[in-house]
C-alpha positions in Angstrom: 5.5 26.3 1.5 4.0 23.5 -0.4 5.3 22.8 -3.9 3.3 22.6 -7.5 2.7 19.3 -8.9 1.1 18.4 -13.0 -1.7 15.7 -13.0 -1.9 15.1 -16.2 -5.5 13.7 -16.7 -7.7 12.4 -19.9 -11.4 13.9 -20.0 -13.9 10.8 -21.2 -17.3 11.0 -22.3 -18.9 8.2 -23.8 -15.9 6.7 -24.4 -14.6 8.8 -26.5 -11.5 11.1 -25.1 -12.0 14.7 -25.4 -9.3 16.6 -24.0 -5.8 15.6 -22.4 -5.1 18.6 -19.8 -1.9 19.3 -17.8 -3.7 20.7 -14.7 -1.9 22.3 -12.0 -2.2 20.4 -8.7 -1.3 23.0 -5.3 -1.7 20.6 -1.9 -5.5 21.0 -1.5 -5.3 18.1 1.2 -3.5 18.6 4.3 -2.1 15.6 4.8 -1.8 12.0 3.9 -2.4 9.4 6.7 -1.3 5.9 5.6 -2.6 2.3 7.5 -1.6 -1.4 6.0 1.3 -3.6 5.5 4.8 -3.5 3.9 3.1 -2.4 0.6 3.5 0.9 2.4 5.3 0.7 5.7 8.0 3.4 5.7 10.1 2.4 8.9 7.7 1.2 12.1 8.8 -2.7 11.4 12.1 -1.0 12.8 11.3 -0.2 16.2 9.7 -3.5 17.3 10.4 -7.3 17.7 10.2 -8.9 14.7 12.1 -10.7 11.8 10.4 -8.7 9.4 12.4 -5.6 8.9 14.3 -4.1 5.6 16.6 -1.2 7.2 19.8 -2.8 5.4 21.4 -3.1 2.3 20.4 -3.5 -0.3 17.5 -1.8 0.8 16.7 1.2 0.1 19.2 1.6 -2.6 17.8 3.5 -5.0 16.2 6.3 -2.1 17.6 9.5 -1.7 21.3 9.5 0.0 20.9 5.7 -1.7 19.8 4.6 2.9 17.5 1.9 3.9 14.7 3.3 6.0 12.5 0.2 6.3 10.7 0.6 3.1 10.6 -3.0 1.3 11.4 -1.6 -2.1 14.9 -0.2 -3.6 12.8 3.3 -3.2 9.8 5.2 -2.9 6.6 2.9 -1.8 3.1 3.8 -3.2 2.3 6.4 0.0 5.6 8.6 -0.9 4.7 9.2 -4.6 0.8 9.7 -3.7 2.0 12.6 -1.5 3.6 14.0 -3.8 1.0 13.9 -6.3 -1.3 15.8 -3.5 0.9 18.6 -3.4 2.0 17.6 0.0 6.4 15.8 0.3 8.1 12.9 -1.4 8.2 10.7 1.3 6.1 10.4 4.4 8.0 9.2 7.4 6.8 6.5 10.0 5.1 7.2 12.7 7.8 5.3 15.3 10.7 6.9 13.9 12.7 8.6 16.3 14.2 10.7 13.9 10.7 12.7 13.1 7.9 14.2 15.3 4.5 15.2 15.3 5.1 18.5 13.2 7.0 16.3 10.3 3.5 14.5 10.5 1.6 17.1 10.5 1.1 17.1 7.1 1.9 13.2 6.5 2.5 9.7 8.7 2.3 6.9 8.0 1.1 4.1 11.0 1.7 0.8 8.1 3.4 -2.4 9.9 5.1 -4.9 7.4 3.4 -8.2 7.2 0.3 -7.3 9.0 -3.1 -8.0 7.8 -7.0 -7.4 8.9 -7.1 -10.3 10.8 -5.0 -10.1 14.4 -3.9 -14.2 13.1 -1.6 -12.8 10.1 0.5 -10.1 12.6 1.0 -13.0 14.9 3.2 -15.3 12.1 5.9 -12.7 12.5 5.1 -11.1 15.5 4.4 -7.8 13.7 2.0 -5.1 15.1 -2.1 -6.0 14.5 -4.2 -3.5 12.0 -6.1 -2.4 15.8 -3.0 -1.0 17.1 -2.6 1.4 13.9 -5.6 2.3 15.1 -4.7 3.0 18.5 -1.4 5.0 17.3 -3.7 6.9 14.9 -5.4 8.0 18.1 -2.5 9.5 20.2 -1.5 11.1 17.1 -5.1 13.3 16.9 -4.3 14.0 20.9 -0.7 15.3 19.6 -1.7 17.0 16.6 -4.5 18.8 18.6 -1.8 19.9 21.2 0.8 20.7 18.2 -2.0 23.1 16.3 -5.1 23.3 17.9 -8.3 21.8 18.3 -10.0 23.9 14.9 -7.1 22.6 12.3 -6.5 19.5 14.0 -10.3 18.9 13.5 -9.6 20.3 9.8 -6.6 18.1 9.1 -8.6 14.6 10.4 -11.8 15.8 8.3 -9.4 16.6 4.8 -6.6 14.5 5.0 -6.8 11.8 2.7 -6.3 8.1 4.3 -5.2 5.7 2.4 -5.5 1.9 3.2 -2.9 -1.0 1.8 -3.7 -4.3 3.2 -4.8 -7.5 2.5 -2.2 -10.2 1.0 -1.1 -10.7 4.1 -4.3 -12.2 5.3 -3.8 -15.0 1.9 -0.3 -15.3 1.8 1.0 -15.3 5.7 -2.4 -16.5 7.1 -5.2 -18.5 4.6 -3.2 -20.7 2.7 0.1 -21.1 5.1 -1.7 -22.1 8.3 -4.3 -25.4 8.7 -5.7 -23.9 11.5 -7.5 -20.8 9.5 -8.1 -23.1 6.5 -10.0 -25.1 9.0 -11.9 -22.3 10.3 -12.9 -20.8 6.9 -13.8 -21.4 3.3 -12.1 -19.2 1.6 -15.0 -17.0 0.7 -16.3 -17.2 4.8 -12.4 -15.8 5.1 -13.2 -13.4 2.6 -16.3 -11.6 4.7 -14.5 -12.4 7.7 -11.9 -9.9 6.2 -14.6 -7.6 4.9 -16.3 -7.4 8.2 -13.2 -6.2 9.6 -12.3 -3.6 6.7 -16.7 -2.4 7.5 -15.4 -2.6 11.6 -11.7 -0.2 9.9 -13.8 2.4 8.1 -16.5 2.6 11.2 -13.9 3.6 13.6 -12.2 5.9 11.5 -15.5 7.9 10.7 -16.1 8.4 14.0 -12.5 9.6 14.4 -13.8 12.2 12.1 -12.2 10.5 8.5 -13.7 11.8 5.6 -11.9 10.7 2.7 -10.6 7.0 2.7 -9.0 5.1 -0.2 -9.2 1.1 0.8 -6.7 -1.0 -2.0 -7.8 -4.2 -3.4 -6.1 -6.6 -3.4 -3.4 -7.2 -6.1 -2.8 -10.5 -8.5 -0.8 -12.1 -5.8 -0.5 -15.6 -7.5 2.2 -13.4 -9.8 4.8 -12.8 -7.4 8.1 -13.8 -8.0 7.5 -16.3 -4.7 4.3 -17.6 -5.7 5.7 -18.5 -9.5 8.3 -20.1 -7.8 6.3 -22.8 -5.1 3.5 -23.1 -7.9 4.7 -26.7 -9.0 1.8 -27.5 -10.7 3.0 -25.1 -13.6 6.5 -23.6 -14.0 7.2 -20.2 -13.8 3.0 -19.7 -14.0 0.8 -17.0 -11.9 -0.9 -19.5 -9.2 -4.7 -18.3 -11.0 -6.2 -20.0 -8.2 -4.6 -17.0 -5.7 -5.6 -14.7 -8.5 -9.0 -15.6 -8.8 -9.7 -14.8 -4.6 -8.2 -11.7 -5.0 -10.8 -10.8 -7.9 -13.3 -12.3 -5.7 -12.6 -10.4 -2.4 -12.1 -7.2 -5.0 -15.5 -7.3 -5.9 -16.6 -7.8 -2.4 -14.8 -5.2 -1.3 -16.4 -2.9 -4.4 -19.8 -4.1 -2.9 -18.8 -2.9 0.7 -17.8 0.4 -0.5 -20.5 0.9 -2.4 -23.3 0.2 0.4 -21.3 1.9 3.1 -21.1 5.0 0.9 -24.6 5.4 1.2 -24.4 4.7 5.1 -21.9 6.9 6.3 -23.4 10.6 5.5 -20.2 12.8 3.9 -18.1 9.4 3.5 -15.9 9.9 0.4 -14.9 6.0 0.6 -12.8 5.0 -2.8 -11.3 1.5 -4.1 -7.9 2.0 -5.0 -7.8 -1.2 -7.3 -3.7 -2.5 -8.4 -5.2 -5.8 -9.5 -5.7 -4.6 -13.6 -2.5 -2.2 -13.9 -0.3 -4.7 -12.1 -1.8 -7.7 -14.5 -1.6 -5.2 -17.1 2.2 -4.8 -16.5 2.7 -8.2 -16.4 0.9 -8.9 -20.0 2.9 -5.9 -21.8 6.0 -4.9 -20.0 7.4 -3.3 -22.9 4.8 -0.7 -22.9 6.3 0.3 -19.2 10.5 -0.1 -19.7 10.3 -3.4 -17.8 12.2 -6.1 -19.1 11.8 -8.7 -16.3 8.3 -10.2 -14.4 8.8 -13.2 -13.6 11.8 -12.6 -10.9 12.4 -10.1 -8.5 16.2 -8.0 -8.7 17.2 -8.9 -5.9 19.3 -12.0 -4.9 18.5 -15.2 -7.5 15.1 -13.2 -7.7 12.9 -16.4 -6.9 12.6 -16.2 -3.1 14.1 -13.8 -1.7 12.8 -11.1 0.8 14.2 -9.1 3.7 17.0 -10.8 5.0 17.3 -13.4 2.4 18.3 -10.0 -0.1 21.1 -9.0 2.4 22.9 -12.2 2.4 22.4 -12.3 -1.7 22.4 -8.8 -2.2 25.5 -9.2 -4.4 23.8 -11.1 -7.1 21.1 -8.4 -7.3 20.4 -7.0 -10.9 22.2 -3.8 -11.7 19.2 -1.7 -13.3 15.8 -2.4 -10.6 13.8 0.2 -12.9 13.9 -2.8 -15.4 12.4 -5.3 -12.9 8.7 -5.1 -12.1 9.4 -6.4 -8.7 12.0 -5.6 -6.0 12.2 -8.5 -3.8 10.3 -11.7 -4.6 7.3 -10.1 -2.7 7.7 -6.4 -3.4 7.4 -4.2 -6.5 10.6 -2.3 -7.5 10.2 2.3 -7.0 9.2 1.8 -10.5 6.3 -0.3 -10.4 5.2 1.6 -7.2 5.1 4.8 -9.2 3.7 3.3 -12.5 0.9 2.0 -10.1 0.6 5.4 -8.3 0.1 7.3 -11.4 -2.6 5.1 -12.3 -4.4 4.9 -9.2 -4.3 8.8 -8.8 -5.4 9.2 -11.9 -8.3 7.1 -12.3 -9.6 7.2 -8.5 -7.2 9.2 -5.9 -7.8 12.5 -7.9 -11.1 12.4 -6.7 -10.0 14.0 -3.0 -9.4 17.1 -4.4 -12.6 18.2 -5.1 
């Protein structure tokens, strides 16, 4: 039995707000299927050989039961909230988590791996799952789904499910700006185009596998991450605007790609879920969202800790993560994830309900 959610939507015509509606939303999509990186990994990295993990305290301290799950957050990640907004479950399990099976995955599953990117070199930096491996696991999932619910129902779930893809930041911060070999091979614009080729290939492959409702994430203002502020020696405590401009440039190209692919593939409903501007709004006016701290993270000193460094400095972590934009130096807090998810659902993802 799916529970009932309520979506507040503002109806706007020609720039004028006409009506505020509160619409009941039951589960009008059968499943939420998730690909990407640490922004949406709910525990897959727990099961692979990598140093990039978060299945220990203080991670998960505000999650149900106060337990670390492998989410790079103090609580839930965006895919969890989006699933709930679609009238499905409040948390979406990781495919590699042995505590779950196909009966759980039938209404939502996560293939994401923290630290990965569109480019295979990005995944190799911290020895995590490359993006193509996530697709291979999805193919395996499809077969399990057909065995579990039968061919007809499985095809319905595959076609009507919403596919969330949150990826790309690591390609720049862990790969392009970190590895001289990548910068020697590409200008930043060429690298953006290389990533877009991978995005196009992914969507084409998913389309051939039956997916029709796909959301690609834009890149957030990555120059404002606490880690980037810490190392931005040119401007003390300031955002790295070069990185932010690259994010804007990439997002613009991604928007064009999405428009072109929607015109090219019959029945495809491809959308851009862009967190850039809502995050910038929170940074500029945090008090409007009940947030007090935007420059430092909650974990440790808030300057550079992530992963195991958060564990080492756990005793220094802030008492109330809801007051912080970021949980660790790289990832938003649960409250920020909820704000972003609500915004994207109300402005973009609700279209998948029709």
